[in-house]
DSSP file (Angstrom, degrees, kcal/mol; ACC not computed):
  #  RESIDUE AA STRUCTURE BP1 BP2  ACC     N-H-->O    O-->H-N    N-H-->O    O-->H-N    TCO  KAPPA ALPHA  PHI   PSI    X-CA   Y-CA   Z-CA
    1    1 A M              0   0    0      0, 0.0    27,-0.0     0, 0.0     0, 0.0   0.000 360.0 360.0 360.0 132.7  -20.9  -14.9    0.4
    2    2 A P        -     0   0    0      0, 0.0     2,-0.4     0, 0.0    27,-0.2  -0.270 360.0-113.2 -68.1 155.0  -17.9  -14.2   -1.9
    3    3 A D  E     -A   28   0A   0     25,-3.4    25,-3.3    27,-0.1     2,-0.4  -0.723  31.0-142.9 -85.0 138.4  -14.8  -12.5   -0.6
    4    4 A L  E     +Ab  27  69A   0     64,-0.5    66,-2.0    -2,-0.4     2,-0.3  -0.889  20.1 179.4-110.8 133.7  -14.2   -9.1   -2.2
    5    5 A F  E     -Ab  26  70A   0     21,-2.7    21,-2.7    -2,-0.4     2,-0.4  -0.970  14.9-161.8-130.5 145.6  -10.8   -7.7   -3.2
    6    6 A A  E     -Ab  25  71A   0     64,-2.7    66,-3.4    -2,-0.3     2,-0.6  -0.978   7.5-164.3-126.1 117.5   -9.6   -4.5   -4.8
    7    7 A Y  E     -Ab  24  72A   0     17,-2.7    17,-2.6    -2,-0.4     2,-0.3  -0.903  18.7-174.2-101.2 122.9   -6.1   -4.5   -6.3
    8    8 A T  E     +Ab  23  73A   0     64,-2.6    66,-0.6    -2,-0.6     2,-0.3  -0.876  13.7 165.1-126.1 150.4   -5.0   -0.9   -6.9
    9    9 A D  E     -A   22   0A   0     13,-2.2    13,-2.7    -2,-0.3     2,-0.3  -0.987  16.4-153.8-157.8 154.6   -2.0    0.8   -8.5
   10   10 A G  E     -A   21   0A   0     -2,-0.3     2,-0.3    11,-0.2    11,-0.2  -0.915   9.9-168.5-126.8 156.2   -0.9    4.2   -9.9
   11   11 A A  E     -A   20   0A   0      9,-2.8     9,-2.4    -2,-0.3     2,-0.3  -0.983   3.3-174.2-143.2 151.8    1.6    5.2  -12.5
   12   12 A C  E     -A   19   0A   0     -2,-0.3     2,-0.8     7,-0.3     7,-0.2  -0.989  21.6-144.8-149.0 139.2    3.3    8.4  -13.6
   13   13 A S  S    S-     0   0    0      5,-3.0     2,-0.1    -2,-0.3    -2,-0.0  -0.863  90.7  -6.2-105.1  97.5    5.6    9.3  -16.4
   14   14 A G  S    S-     0   0    0     -2,-0.8     3,-0.2     3,-0.2    32,-0.1  -0.104  97.9 -89.5  88.6 158.7    7.7   11.9  -14.7
   15   15 A N  S    S+     0   0    0      1,-0.5     2,-0.2    -2,-0.1    32,-0.2  -0.642 125.2  24.2-146.5  83.1    6.7   13.0  -11.3
   16   16 A P  S    S+     0   0    0      0, 0.0    -1,-0.5     0, 0.0    31,-0.2   0.310 111.4  90.4 -86.6 166.0    4.8   15.3  -12.0
   17   17 A G  E    S- C   0  46A   0     29,-2.2    29,-2.8    -3,-0.2    -3,-0.2  -0.959  83.1 -25.2 172.1-167.2    3.7   14.3  -15.4
   18   18 A P  E     +     0   0A   0      0, 0.0    -5,-3.0     0, 0.0     2,-0.3  -0.442  69.9 179.5 -65.0 140.7    1.0   12.3  -17.2
   19   19 A G  E     -AC  12  43A   0     24,-2.6    24,-2.0    -7,-0.2     2,-0.3  -0.929  18.8-163.8-143.0 165.9   -0.4    9.7  -14.9
   20   20 A G  E     -AC  11  42A   0     -9,-2.4    -9,-2.8    -2,-0.3     2,-0.3  -0.971   6.4-151.7-146.2 160.0   -2.9    6.9  -14.6
   21   21 A W  E     -AC  10  41A   0     20,-2.7    20,-1.8    -2,-0.3     2,-0.3  -0.959  11.7-171.3-131.3 151.9   -4.6    4.7  -12.1
   22   22 A G  E     -AC   9  40A   0    -13,-2.7   -13,-2.2    -2,-0.3     2,-0.3  -0.994   4.4-174.0-143.7 149.6   -5.9    1.2  -12.3
   23   23 A A  E     -AC   8  39A   0     16,-2.3    16,-2.8    -2,-0.3     2,-0.5  -0.995  11.2-158.2-145.2 137.9   -8.0   -1.1  -10.1
   24   24 A V  E     -AC   7  38A   0    -17,-2.6   -17,-2.7    -2,-0.3     2,-0.5  -0.971  11.9-162.4-115.5 114.6   -9.1   -4.7  -10.4
   25   25 A L  E     -AC   6  37A   0     12,-3.1    12,-2.4    -2,-0.5     2,-0.4  -0.869  14.4-179.9 -97.8 125.5  -12.2   -5.6   -8.3
   26   26 A I  E     -AC   5  36A   0    -21,-2.7   -21,-2.7    -2,-0.5     2,-0.5  -0.990  20.4-160.4-133.0 129.3  -12.5   -9.4   -7.8
   27   27 A A  E     -AC   4  35A   0      8,-2.8     7,-3.1    -2,-0.4     8,-1.4  -0.940  22.7-170.5-102.9 125.2  -15.2  -11.3   -6.0
   28   28 A R  E     -AC   3  33A   0    -25,-3.3   -25,-3.4    -2,-0.5     2,-0.6  -0.925  26.1-162.0-121.2 141.6  -13.9  -14.8   -5.0
   29   29 A D  E >  S- C   0  32A   0      3,-2.8     3,-1.7    -2,-0.4     2,-0.4  -0.911  80.3 -51.7-114.5  98.5  -15.6  -17.9   -3.7
   30   30 A G  T 3  S-     0   0    0     -2,-0.6   -27,-0.1     1,-0.3    -2,-0.0  -0.612 122.2 -23.0  67.2-124.6  -12.6  -19.8   -2.4
   31   31 A D  T 3  S+     0   0    0     -2,-0.4     2,-0.4    -3,-0.1    -1,-0.3   0.557 118.7  99.8 -91.3 -10.2  -10.2  -19.9   -5.4
   32   32 A A  E <  S-C   29   0A   0     -3,-1.7    -3,-2.8     1,-0.0     2,-0.6  -0.621  72.0-132.5 -83.5 131.8  -13.0  -19.4   -7.9
   33   33 A V  E     +C   28   0A   0     -2,-0.4    -5,-0.3    -5,-0.2     3,-0.1  -0.734  24.3 179.1 -81.1 120.7  -13.5  -15.9   -9.4
   34   34 A V  E     -     0   0A   0     -7,-3.1     2,-0.3    -2,-0.6    -6,-0.2   0.845  67.3  -2.3 -89.1 -41.1  -17.2  -15.1   -9.3
   35   35 A K  E     -C   27   0A   0     -8,-1.4    -8,-2.8     2,-0.0    -1,-0.4  -0.993  61.5-169.9-152.8 148.6  -17.1  -11.6  -10.7
   36   36 A E  E     -C   26   0A   0     -2,-0.3     2,-0.4   -10,-0.2   -10,-0.2  -0.999   2.6-176.8-144.1 143.7  -14.4   -9.3  -11.9
   37   37 A R  E     -C   25   0A   0    -12,-2.4   -12,-3.1    -2,-0.3     2,-0.4  -0.992  11.8-152.5-142.7 132.9  -14.3   -5.6  -12.9
   38   38 A N  E     -C   24   0A   0     -2,-0.4     2,-0.3   -14,-0.2   -14,-0.2  -0.882  13.7-174.7-107.3 135.9  -11.4   -3.5  -14.3
   39   39 A L  E     +C   23   0A   0    -16,-2.8   -16,-2.3    -2,-0.4     2,-0.3  -0.952   8.2 163.7-127.7 147.5  -11.3    0.3  -13.7
   40   40 A K  E     +C   22   0A   0     -2,-0.3     2,-0.3   -18,-0.2   -18,-0.2  -0.988   3.4 151.9-157.9 159.1   -8.8    2.8  -15.1
   41   41 A G  E     -C   21   0A   0    -20,-1.8   -20,-2.7    -2,-0.3     2,-0.3  -0.962  13.6-167.6-171.5 178.1   -8.3    6.6  -15.6
   42   42 A G  E     -C   20   0A   0     -2,-0.3     2,-0.3   -22,-0.3   -22,-0.3  -0.980  13.0-133.0-167.3 176.7   -5.7    9.2  -15.8
   43   43 A E  E     -C   19   0A   0    -24,-2.0   -24,-2.6    -2,-0.3     3,-0.2  -0.971  21.6-128.0-143.3 154.6   -4.7   12.8  -15.9
   44   44 A A  E    S+     0   0A   0     -2,-0.3     2,-0.4     1,-0.3    -1,-0.1   0.839 100.0  22.1 -73.9 -34.7   -2.4   15.0  -18.0
   45   45 A H  E    S+     0   0A   0    -27,-0.1    -1,-0.3   -29,-0.0     2,-0.2  -0.910  89.5 110.2-140.8 107.7   -0.4   16.5  -15.2
   46   46 A T  E     -C   17   0A   0    -29,-2.8   -29,-2.2    -2,-0.4     2,-0.3  -0.808  54.6 -99.9-156.9-170.6   -0.3   14.7  -11.8
   47   47 A T     >  -     0   0    0     -2,-0.2     4,-1.8   -31,-0.2     5,-0.2  -0.867  29.6-113.4-125.9 162.8    2.0   12.8   -9.4
   48   48 A N  H  > S+     0   0    0     -2,-0.3     4,-2.4     1,-0.2     5,-0.2   0.909 116.4  54.0 -60.4 -42.9    2.4    9.1   -8.7
   49   49 A N  H  > S+     0   0    0      1,-0.2     4,-2.3     2,-0.2    -1,-0.2   0.887 106.6  51.3 -63.0 -38.1    1.0    9.5   -5.2
   50   50 A R  H  > S+     0   0    0      1,-0.2     4,-2.5     2,-0.2    -1,-0.2   0.894 110.9  48.8 -63.9 -38.5   -2.2   11.2   -6.5
   51   51 A M  H  X S+     0   0    0     -4,-1.8     4,-1.9     2,-0.2    -2,-0.2   0.877 109.2  52.1 -70.4 -36.4   -2.7    8.3   -8.9
   52   52 A E  H  X S+     0   0    0     -4,-2.4     4,-1.6     2,-0.2    -2,-0.2   0.929 112.5  46.3 -62.3 -43.9   -2.2    5.7   -6.1
   53   53 A L  H  X S+     0   0    0     -4,-2.3     4,-2.7     1,-0.2    -2,-0.2   0.916 110.8  51.7 -64.1 -44.0   -4.8    7.5   -4.1
   54   54 A L  H  X S+     0   0    0     -4,-2.5     4,-2.8     1,-0.2     5,-0.2   0.831 104.5  57.3 -64.5 -31.8   -7.2    7.8   -7.0
   55   55 A A  H  X S+     0   0    0     -4,-1.9     4,-1.8     2,-0.2    -1,-0.2   0.951 112.0  41.0 -62.0 -48.2   -6.9    4.0   -7.7
   56   56 A A  H  X S+     0   0    0     -4,-1.6     4,-2.2     2,-0.2    -2,-0.2   0.917 115.9  50.7 -66.0 -43.5   -8.1    3.2   -4.1
   57   57 A I  H  X S+     0   0    0     -4,-2.7     4,-2.9     1,-0.2     5,-0.2   0.948 111.7  46.5 -59.7 -50.6  -10.7    5.9   -4.2
   58   58 A N  H  X S+     0   0    0     -4,-2.8     4,-1.2     1,-0.2    -1,-0.2   0.845 110.1  53.9 -65.2 -33.8  -12.2    4.8   -7.5
   59   59 A A  H  < S+     0   0    0     -4,-1.8     4,-0.5    -5,-0.2    -1,-0.2   0.942 114.1  41.3 -63.0 -46.8  -12.2    1.2   -6.4
   60   60 A L  H >< S+     0   0    0     -4,-2.2     3,-1.0     1,-0.2    -2,-0.2   0.887 114.2  51.4 -69.5 -38.8  -14.2    2.0   -3.2
   61   61 A E  H 3< S+     0   0    0     -4,-2.9    -1,-0.2     1,-0.2    -2,-0.2   0.713 100.1  65.2 -71.8 -19.1  -16.5    4.5   -5.0
   62   62 A A  T 3< S+     0   0    0     -4,-1.2     2,-0.4    -5,-0.2    -1,-0.2   0.689  79.1  97.7 -75.2 -17.7  -17.4    1.9   -7.6
   63   63 A L    <   -     0   0    0     -3,-1.0     4,-0.1    -4,-0.5    -3,-0.0  -0.592  68.4-148.4 -77.1 128.4  -19.0   -0.4   -5.1
   64   64 A V  S    S+     0   0    0     -2,-0.4    -1,-0.1     2,-0.1     3,-0.1   0.915  73.6  11.1 -66.5 -46.3  -22.8    0.1   -5.1
   65   65 A G  S    S-     0   0    0      1,-0.1    51,-0.0     0, 0.0     0, 0.0  -0.730 104.3 -58.5-126.2 175.2  -23.5   -0.5   -1.5
   66   66 A P        -     0   0    0      0, 0.0     2,-0.3     0, 0.0    51,-0.2  -0.305  64.1-178.6 -55.3 134.4  -21.6   -1.0    1.8
   67   67 A S        -     0   0    0     49,-0.1    51,-2.8    -4,-0.1     2,-0.5  -0.916  32.9-128.9-136.9 158.1  -19.1   -3.9    1.4
   68   68 A T  E     + d   0 118A   0     -2,-0.3   -64,-0.5    49,-0.2     2,-0.3  -0.961  50.6 145.5-105.2 123.5  -16.5   -5.8    3.3
   69   69 A L  E     -bd   4 119A   0     49,-2.2    51,-2.3    -2,-0.5     2,-0.5  -0.962  48.1-120.3-153.3 166.4  -13.4   -6.0    1.3
   70   70 A T  E     -bd   5 120A   0    -66,-2.0   -64,-2.7    -2,-0.3     2,-0.6  -0.972  21.7-153.9-112.7 125.6   -9.6   -6.1    1.2
   71   71 A V  E     -bd   6 121A   0     49,-2.8    51,-2.8    -2,-0.5     2,-0.6  -0.894  10.3-161.4 -98.9 123.2   -7.8   -3.3   -0.7
   72   72 A V  E     +bd   7 122A   0    -66,-3.4   -64,-2.6    -2,-0.6     2,-0.3  -0.927  18.0 167.1-109.6 120.5   -4.4   -4.5   -1.9
   73   73 A T  E     -bd   8 123A   0     49,-2.6    51,-2.1    -2,-0.6   -64,-0.1  -0.929  39.8-149.0-131.7 152.8   -1.9   -1.8   -2.8
   74   74 A D  S    S+     0   0    0    -66,-0.6     2,-0.7    -2,-0.3    52,-0.4   0.249  76.6  98.6 -99.9  11.7    1.8   -1.6   -3.5
   75   75 A S     >  -     0   0    0      1,-0.2     4,-2.3   -67,-0.1     5,-0.2  -0.868  49.8-174.0-102.9 109.7    1.8    2.0   -2.1
   76   76 A S  H  > S+     0   0    0     -2,-0.7     4,-3.0     1,-0.2     5,-0.5   0.806  88.7  64.5 -67.9 -27.0    3.0    2.3    1.5
   77   77 A Y  H  > S+     0   0    0      2,-0.2     4,-1.7     3,-0.2    -1,-0.2   0.933 108.5  38.5 -57.3 -48.2    2.0    6.0    1.2
   78   78 A V  H  > S+     0   0    0      2,-0.2     4,-2.5     3,-0.2     5,-0.3   0.950 119.9  45.3 -69.1 -50.0   -1.7    4.9    0.7
   79   79 A K  H  X S+     0   0    0     -4,-2.3     4,-1.8     1,-0.2     5,-0.2   0.945 118.7  40.5 -62.6 -49.9   -1.7    2.1    3.2
   80   80 A D  H  X>S+     0   0    0     -4,-3.0     4,-2.1     1,-0.2     5,-1.7   0.888 115.2  53.5 -67.2 -37.7    0.2    4.0    6.0
   81   81 A G  I  <>S+     0   0    0     -4,-1.7     5,-2.3    -5,-0.5    -2,-0.2   0.928 115.3  37.5 -61.2 -46.4   -1.8    7.1    5.3
   82   82 A I  I  <5S+     0   0    0     -4,-2.5    -1,-0.2     1,-0.2    -2,-0.2   0.729 125.3  38.4 -82.3 -21.8   -5.2    5.5    5.6
   83   83 A T  I  <5S+     0   0    0     -4,-1.8    -2,-0.2    -5,-0.3    -1,-0.2   0.640 135.4   4.3-102.4 -15.9   -4.4    3.2    8.4
   84   84 A K  I >X5S+     0   0    0     -4,-2.1     3,-1.0    -5,-0.2     4,-0.6   0.623 123.2  44.8-129.1 -66.2   -2.1    5.4   10.6
   85   85 A W  I >><S+     0   0    0     -5,-1.7     4,-1.9     1,-0.2     3,-0.7   0.813  99.5  68.7 -63.2 -35.3   -1.5    9.0    9.7
   86   86 A I  H 3><S+     0   0    0     -5,-2.3     4,-2.7    -6,-0.3    -1,-0.2   0.790  91.9  60.2 -59.4 -31.3   -5.1   10.0    8.9
   87   87 A Y  H <> S+     0   0    0     -3,-1.0     4,-2.0     1,-0.2    -1,-0.2   0.905 108.0  44.0 -66.8 -40.7   -6.2    9.7   12.5
   88   88 A G  H <X S+     0   0    0     -3,-0.7     4,-1.6    -4,-0.6     7,-0.3   0.899 112.7  52.6 -67.9 -41.5   -3.7   12.4   13.6
   89   89 A W  H  <>S+     0   0    0     -4,-1.9     5,-2.8     1,-0.2     6,-1.2   0.937 112.0  45.2 -58.7 -46.7   -4.5   14.6   10.7
   90   90 A K  H ><5S+     0   0    0     -4,-2.7     3,-1.7     1,-0.2    -1,-0.2   0.897 109.7  54.4 -66.3 -39.9   -8.2   14.4   11.5
   91   91 A A  H 3<5S+     0   0    0     -4,-2.0    -1,-0.2     1,-0.3    -2,-0.2   0.800 110.4  48.5 -62.8 -28.5   -7.7   15.0   15.2
   92   92 A K  T 3<5S-     0   0    0     -4,-1.6    -1,-0.3     3,-0.3    -2,-0.2   0.124 128.8 -95.2 -98.8  19.9   -5.7   18.2   14.3
   93   93 A G  T < 5S-     0   0    0     -3,-1.7    -3,-0.2     1,-0.2    -2,-0.1   0.890  82.5 -50.9  70.8  38.9   -8.4   19.5   11.9
   94   94 A W  S   <S+     0   0    0     -5,-2.8     7,-0.4     1,-0.3     2,-0.3   0.893 114.7 115.7  61.8  43.2   -6.8   18.0    8.8
   95   95 A K        -     0   0    0     -6,-1.2     2,-0.3    -7,-0.3    -3,-0.3  -0.901  48.6-153.8-130.4 163.0   -3.4   19.5    9.6
   96   96 A K  B >   -E   99   0B   0      3,-1.2     3,-1.7    -2,-0.3     2,-0.1  -0.962  33.6 -89.1-135.4 157.1    0.0   18.0   10.5
   97   97 A K  T 3  S+     0   0    0     -2,-0.3    -8,-0.0     1,-0.3    -5,-0.0  -0.416 111.4  20.9 -62.2 130.7    3.0   19.1   12.4
   98   98 A G  T 3  S-     0   0    0     -2,-0.1     2,-0.3     0, 0.0    -1,-0.3   0.521 125.0 -38.5  91.3   4.3    5.3   21.0   10.2
   99   99 A G  B <  S-E   96   0B   0     -3,-1.7    -3,-1.2     2,-0.0     2,-0.1  -0.931  84.6 -22.8 145.6-167.6    3.1   22.0    7.4
  100  100 A E        -     0   0    0     -2,-0.3     2,-0.6    -5,-0.1    -5,-0.1  -0.401  56.7-110.7 -82.7 157.1    0.2   21.1    5.1
  101  101 A I    >   -     0   0    0     -7,-0.4     3,-1.1    -2,-0.1     2,-0.2  -0.774  34.6-128.5 -85.1 121.1   -1.0   17.7    4.2
  102  102 A K  T 3  S+     0   0    0     -2,-0.6     5,-0.1     1,-0.2    -1,-0.0  -0.475  90.0  12.0 -69.8 142.3   -0.2   16.9    0.5
  103  103 A N  T >> S+     0   0    0     -2,-0.2     4,-2.4     1,-0.1     3,-0.8   0.801  76.6 159.1  63.5  31.8   -3.1   15.7   -1.5
  104  104 A I  H <>  +     0   0    0     -3,-1.1     4,-2.6     1,-0.3     5,-0.2   0.850  68.4  59.7 -55.0 -37.1   -5.6   16.6    1.3
  105  105 A D  H 3> S+     0   0    0      1,-0.2     4,-1.5     2,-0.2    -1,-0.3   0.903 110.8  40.8 -59.1 -40.6   -8.4   16.7   -1.2
  106  106 A L  H <> S+     0   0    0     -3,-0.8     4,-3.0     2,-0.2    -2,-0.2   0.863 111.8  54.9 -78.1 -35.6   -7.8   13.0   -2.1
  107  107 A W  H  X S+     0   0    0     -4,-2.4     4,-2.4     2,-0.2    -2,-0.2   0.914 110.5  47.1 -61.6 -41.1   -7.2   12.0    1.5
  108  108 A Q  H  X S+     0   0    0     -4,-2.6     4,-2.0    -5,-0.2    -1,-0.2   0.891 113.3  48.3 -67.8 -38.1  -10.5   13.4    2.5
  109  109 A R  H  X S+     0   0    0     -4,-1.5     4,-2.3    -5,-0.2    -2,-0.2   0.900 112.4  48.6 -67.8 -40.6  -12.2   11.7   -0.5
  110  110 A L  H  X S+     0   0    0     -4,-3.0     4,-2.9     2,-0.2     5,-0.2   0.905 109.7  52.9 -64.8 -41.0  -10.6    8.4    0.4
  111  111 A D  H  X S+     0   0    0     -4,-2.4     4,-2.0    -5,-0.2    -2,-0.2   0.922 111.2  46.1 -60.0 -45.0  -11.6    8.8    4.0
  112  112 A A  H  X S+     0   0    0     -4,-2.0     4,-0.6     2,-0.2    -1,-0.2   0.906 114.1  47.8 -65.2 -41.8  -15.2    9.3    3.0
  113  113 A A  H >< S+     0   0    0     -4,-2.3     3,-0.9     1,-0.2     4,-0.3   0.905 112.2  49.6 -65.5 -41.1  -15.2    6.4    0.6
  114  114 A R  H >< S+     0   0    0     -4,-2.9     3,-1.9     1,-0.2    -1,-0.2   0.862 100.3  64.7 -65.6 -36.3  -13.6    4.1    3.2
  115  115 A D  H 3< S+     0   0    0     -4,-2.0    -1,-0.2     1,-0.3    -2,-0.2   0.704  94.5  60.6 -64.6 -18.7  -16.2    5.0    5.8
  116  116 A R  T << S+     0   0    0     -3,-0.9    -1,-0.3    -4,-0.6     2,-0.2   0.643 109.6  44.7 -77.9 -14.3  -18.9    3.5    3.7
  117  117 A H  S <  S-     0   0    0     -3,-1.9     2,-0.8    -4,-0.3   -49,-0.2  -0.731  81.5-114.2-128.1 169.4  -17.2    0.1    3.9
  118  118 A D  E     -d   68   0A   0    -51,-2.8   -49,-2.2    -2,-0.2     2,-0.4  -0.909  50.7-174.9-102.7 100.4  -15.5   -2.4    6.2
  119  119 A V  E     -d   69   0A   0     -2,-0.8     2,-0.5    -5,-0.2   -49,-0.2  -0.846  25.3-165.9-112.4 132.4  -12.0   -2.3    4.7
  120  120 A T  E     -d   70   0A   0    -51,-2.3   -49,-2.8    -2,-0.4     2,-0.5  -0.953  20.5-146.6-106.1 133.1   -8.9   -4.3    5.4
  121  121 A W  E     -d   71   0A   0     -2,-0.5     2,-0.4   -51,-0.2   -49,-0.2  -0.870  17.4-177.6-106.1 131.9   -5.7   -2.7    3.9
  122  122 A K  E     -d   72   0A   0    -51,-2.8   -49,-2.6    -2,-0.5     2,-0.4  -0.991  14.3-147.4-131.9 136.6   -2.9   -4.9    2.6
  123  123 A W  E     -d   73   0A   0     -2,-0.4     2,-0.3   -51,-0.2   -49,-0.2  -0.843  15.8-178.8-101.8 138.5    0.5   -3.9    1.2
  124  124 A V        -     0   0    0    -51,-2.1     2,-0.3    -2,-0.4   -48,-0.0  -0.964  37.2 -99.9-129.0 151.0    2.3   -6.0   -1.5
  125  125 A K    >   -     0   0    0     -2,-0.3     3,-0.7     3,-0.1     5,-0.3  -0.528  43.3-124.0 -68.8 130.8    5.6   -5.4   -3.1
  126  126 A G  T 3  S+     0   0    0    -52,-0.4    -1,-0.1    -2,-0.3     8,-0.0  -0.409  86.1  15.0 -75.9 152.5    5.1   -3.8   -6.5
  127  127 A H  T 3  S+     0   0    0      3,-0.1    -1,-0.2     1,-0.1    -2,-0.0   0.846  90.2 118.5  54.9  38.5    6.6   -5.3   -9.7
  128  128 A A  S <  S-     0   0    0     -3,-0.7    -1,-0.1     2,-0.1    -2,-0.1   0.139  93.2 -90.9-119.9  17.2    7.3   -8.6   -7.9
  129  129 A G  S    S+     0   0    0      1,-0.3    -3,-0.1     2,-0.1     3,-0.1   0.580  70.5 152.2  87.9   9.3    5.1  -10.9   -9.9
  130  130 A H     >  -     0   0    0     -5,-0.3     4,-2.6     1,-0.2    -1,-0.3  -0.663  41.0-144.0 -72.8 113.8    1.9  -10.6   -7.9
  131  131 A P  H  > S+     0   0    0      0, 0.0     4,-2.0     0, 0.0    -1,-0.2   0.863  93.1  41.6 -54.5 -47.5   -0.7  -11.3  -10.8
  132  132 A E  H  > S+     0   0    0      2,-0.2     4,-2.3     1,-0.2     5,-0.1   0.860 114.8  51.6 -72.6 -33.0   -3.4   -8.9   -9.7
  133  133 A N  H  > S+     0   0    0     -3,-0.2     4,-2.1     2,-0.2    -1,-0.2   0.892 109.6  50.9 -66.4 -38.7   -1.0   -6.1   -8.8
  134  134 A E  H  X S+     0   0    0     -4,-2.6     4,-2.1     2,-0.2    -2,-0.2   0.891 110.1  49.7 -64.1 -39.3    0.6   -6.5  -12.2
  135  135 A R  H  X S+     0   0    0     -4,-2.0     4,-2.3    -5,-0.2    -2,-0.2   0.894 109.1  51.1 -67.1 -39.5   -2.8   -6.2  -13.8
  136  136 A A  H  X S+     0   0    0     -4,-2.3     4,-2.3     1,-0.2  -127,-0.3   0.893 109.7  51.4 -63.0 -38.1   -3.6   -3.1  -11.8
  137  137 A D  H  X S+     0   0    0     -4,-2.1     4,-2.4     2,-0.2    -2,-0.2   0.900 108.3  51.2 -64.2 -41.6   -0.3   -1.7  -13.0
  138  138 A E  H  X S+     0   0    0     -4,-2.1     4,-2.1     1,-0.2    -2,-0.2   0.905 110.8  48.8 -61.7 -41.4   -1.2   -2.5  -16.6
  139  139 A L  H  X S+     0   0    0     -4,-2.3     4,-2.4     2,-0.2    -2,-0.2   0.896 109.7  51.9 -64.7 -40.2   -4.6   -0.7  -16.2
  140  140 A A  H  X S+     0   0    0     -4,-2.3     4,-1.5     2,-0.2    -2,-0.2   0.910 110.7  47.7 -62.4 -42.2   -2.8    2.3  -14.6
  141  141 A R  H  X S+     0   0    0     -4,-2.4     4,-1.5     1,-0.2    -1,-0.2   0.875 111.6  50.5 -67.1 -36.1   -0.4    2.5  -17.6
  142  142 A A  H  < S+     0   0    0     -4,-2.1    -2,-0.2     1,-0.2    -1,-0.2   0.870 108.7  52.4 -67.3 -36.2   -3.4    2.2  -20.0
  143  143 A G  H  < S+     0   0    0     -4,-2.4    -2,-0.2     1,-0.2    -1,-0.2   0.811 112.1  46.3 -66.9 -30.2   -5.1    5.0  -18.1
  144  144 A M  H >X S+     0   0    0     -4,-1.5     3,-2.2     1,-0.2     4,-0.6   0.763  91.4  85.4 -80.2 -27.7   -2.0    7.2  -18.5
  145  145 A A  G >< S+     0   0    0     -4,-1.5     3,-1.1     1,-0.3    -1,-0.2   0.802  82.3  55.9 -51.0 -42.6   -1.6    6.4  -22.2
  146  146 A P  G 34 S+     0   0    0      0, 0.0    -1,-0.3     0, 0.0    -2,-0.1   0.725 109.8  48.7 -65.6 -16.6   -4.0    9.0  -23.6
  147  147 A F  G <4 S+     0   0    0     -3,-2.2     2,-0.2    -4,-0.1    -2,-0.2   0.523  89.0  97.4-100.9  -7.2   -2.0   11.7  -21.8
  148  148 A K    <<        0   0    0     -3,-1.1  -104,-0.0    -4,-0.6  -129,-0.0  -0.586 360.0 360.0 -82.3 144.8    1.5   10.7  -22.9
  149  149 A R              0   0    0     -2,-0.2    -1,-0.1  -131,-0.0    -4,-0.0   0.404 360.0 360.0-103.0 360.0    3.1   12.6  -25.8
């Protein structure tokens, strides 16, 4: 069975401003790519964190059935949120000490999407030459393009 990876990234021109998200889904058998799918989208007025979250959400929601995969992101906000912070938020009824959870709608959607799968989350440094992360960034910028003036 091939190994499945989702490389995700978000971009924003201004924060807030027009933004885009991108995801590269790759099934690998060893070093050989068996299947690949590129996803992208954007919004006219958003934030970088929302686009990072939407990249991961759309990658997970694009999978037809329950899957085992690794999601690779350059966003510590997404990785730390889904692997650490979310458990406290949920235990407190989707609240946090000191105020509201920003982007709660997307955190809840990501939580639901993640629950369908067996996901390992991995962080990589952005803009550091990681080929699939660079491709996800290109897709995010392409997703943002229709909304830039």
